N, C-alpha and C positions, 0 to 999 in steps of 0.2 A: 764603460760601455763597450760595445763591439769594436768600435773604431780604435779606442785606446788599447784594447786587448792585442791588437796587431803590433803594438810598440813601434819599432822602426822597420818592420817588414812590410812587404806589399801583400795585398789580399783583397778578397771580395766580402763586402757586407751585404747580405741578401735580405730583402724585405718581402715577406710573404704577402699575399693579398690581404688588404685590410687598411684601416686608417690609423696613422701614427701621429699623435699630437706631440708637439715639442716646443721648447722655448728658444730654439736656435742652437746650432752646434757648429763646430769646426771640423772639417774633414782633414785628410792628410795626403801627403805625397804618396803615390802608388796605391791608393785605396780606391776601389771601385764600389760605388753605392749603386746597387742593382735591384730594381723592383721586379714585379711580376707583370708589368705592363701599365701604361697610364690609366687604363680603365679598371685596374685591379688594386694598385698600390698608391695610396694618397698620404703624403707627408703634410700635415696641417700645422702651420705656425700659429701660435696662440697669442703673439704679441703684435701690437699695432705700430711699433717702431723697430728700427734696426734691421739687420740682415738675417735671413733664415738660415742659409748654409754659407759658411765662409771658408775659403781656402787660406791656409797659412802662407807665410813667405816661401817662395820657391816650391810650389806644389806640383812637382814634375809627375807626369803620367797618372794624374788623378782622373776618375771618370764618374759621371752620373748618368744612368740610363734607365729607361723603362719604368717611369713613375710619373705621378702628378704632384705638383707642389702648389699649395695654396695657403691662404691665411683664414683663420676661423671666422673672423668678423669682416664685414664689408665696411668701407671700400678696400681694406687691406693695409699692409704695412707701408710705412713711408720710406722704407729701405728697398733692398733688392732680395729676390728669392735666391739667387746664386751670385756670390760676390767674391772676387779675387782682388785684393788691394794692390798697392803699388810695389810689386816685387816681380821678378822675372817668372812668368807663368809659361811653362813648357809642356807641350803635348797633352793638354787637357782635352778630353772628349766629352761632349754632352750630346746624348742621342735619345730620341724617342721620349722626350720629356714635355709634359703639358704644364703651363704656369698660368695662374690667375691671381688676382688680388694683390698686386704689388705696384709701387711707383715705378720701379725698374725690374724688369724680368731677369736679365743676365747682365752683369757689369764686371768686366775683366780689364785690368790695366796691364800694360807691358806684356801683351800676349805674343808668344812665339810658338808657331806651329800648333795653333788651337783649331779644333774642329767642332762645329755645332751643327747637328743634323736632325731633321725631322722633328722640329720643336713647334709647339703651338702656344703662343703667348698672348694673353688678353689683359689689357690694362684697366686703369681706373677711369678712363675717359679722355678724349682728345683735348679737352679743355683744362686738364689738371697739369699745372706747370711743372717742368723738369722731368716729366715722365719719359721713359724710353724702354722699348721692348728688349733690344740688344744694344749695349753700349760697349765698344771696344776701344781701349786706349784713352789717352788724353794728350794735350798739346806737348808735354815733355816726355811722356812714355807712350809713344803711339803703338808700338808692337809691329810684328812682321810675320807674314806667312799665316794668314787667317783664312779659313774656309768655312762658309756657312751655306748649307744646302737645304732646300725645301722647308724654309721656315714660314709659318703663318703668323702674322703679327697684326693685332688690331687693338684700337682703343687707347692710343698713347699720343702725347704731344709730339713725340718723335718716334717713329717706328724703329729706325736703326740710326745710331750715331757711330761713325767709324773714323778713327784716326789712323788706322793701321796701314802700313805699306805692304804691297803684294797681298791685298785682301780681295778675296773672290766670294761673291754672293750669287748662288745658283738657284734660280726659280723661286725667289722670294714672293710671297703674296702679302701685300700691305693694304689693309682695309681700315677705314674710319680712323685714320691718324691725322693730326693737324699737318704734319710733314711726314712723308713716307720714309725718306732716308736723307741723312745729312752726312756728307763725306768731306773729310779734311785730308785724307791720305791718298794713296794711289789705289783706286778701287775699280774692280771689274764686276759688273753686274750682268748676269746672263739670264734672259727670259724672265724679267720681273713682270709682275702684274700689280697694278694699283687701281683701286676702285674709285668711283666718282665721289664717294663721301670723304676722300682724303683731300684736304684743302690744297696742298702743294706736293707734287709727286717727289721731286728731288731738289735738294739744296746742295750745290756743288761748290766747294771752296778749295783754294790753294793749289792742290796737285792734280785736279781733274778726275774724270770718271769715264770709263769705257762702258757704254751701254750696248748690249747685243740682244735683238729680239724683244724690244720694249713694247709692252702692251698696257694700255691705260683706258679706262672708261672716260677719262677727262678729255680725250680727243673728240673733236666735233666732226 
């Protein structure tokens, strides 16, 4: 395919407007998957299990931008739409991407200098166990230097789960999640908004959280 044709070089794989059905694929370091906009380019995963787009080990400087990702059938896959397994993940950028119909929207382990911007992620419902809109790191590979700006996340058991150190979340909108955000790392959250249909706004563990300009419909 187009990704394989780049061999070991970096490059852009462009998706023209349209719907592209696929059974899951692995991107590569230095490859930019670029659509024509989330209202124009749709990558539709046809499987109900597994991960739609997987990054290999050490996927430095990979990008996914300007597209929508979904699953053909409802409620969607039991995996993630974008998945980076337990290897060092450097300088990944995900920008202007809409995600629907997955248990986990974006799941990245051991993230270093990762940026996620202007994403809209809708889940399978706040009562579906283990769901998460964005999940960064784990207890052994938390990651460091994560920036997430202007995400809209709704319909998950957990809107955001973050283990990363030096993680910044700017203007997140968290709606209709069982828990808006769970933090195990050192997290700064700036101007978050959580609506009244979220059962618990924040679950703060271990290393604390700095909240600036906090807005919530749950205030009386």
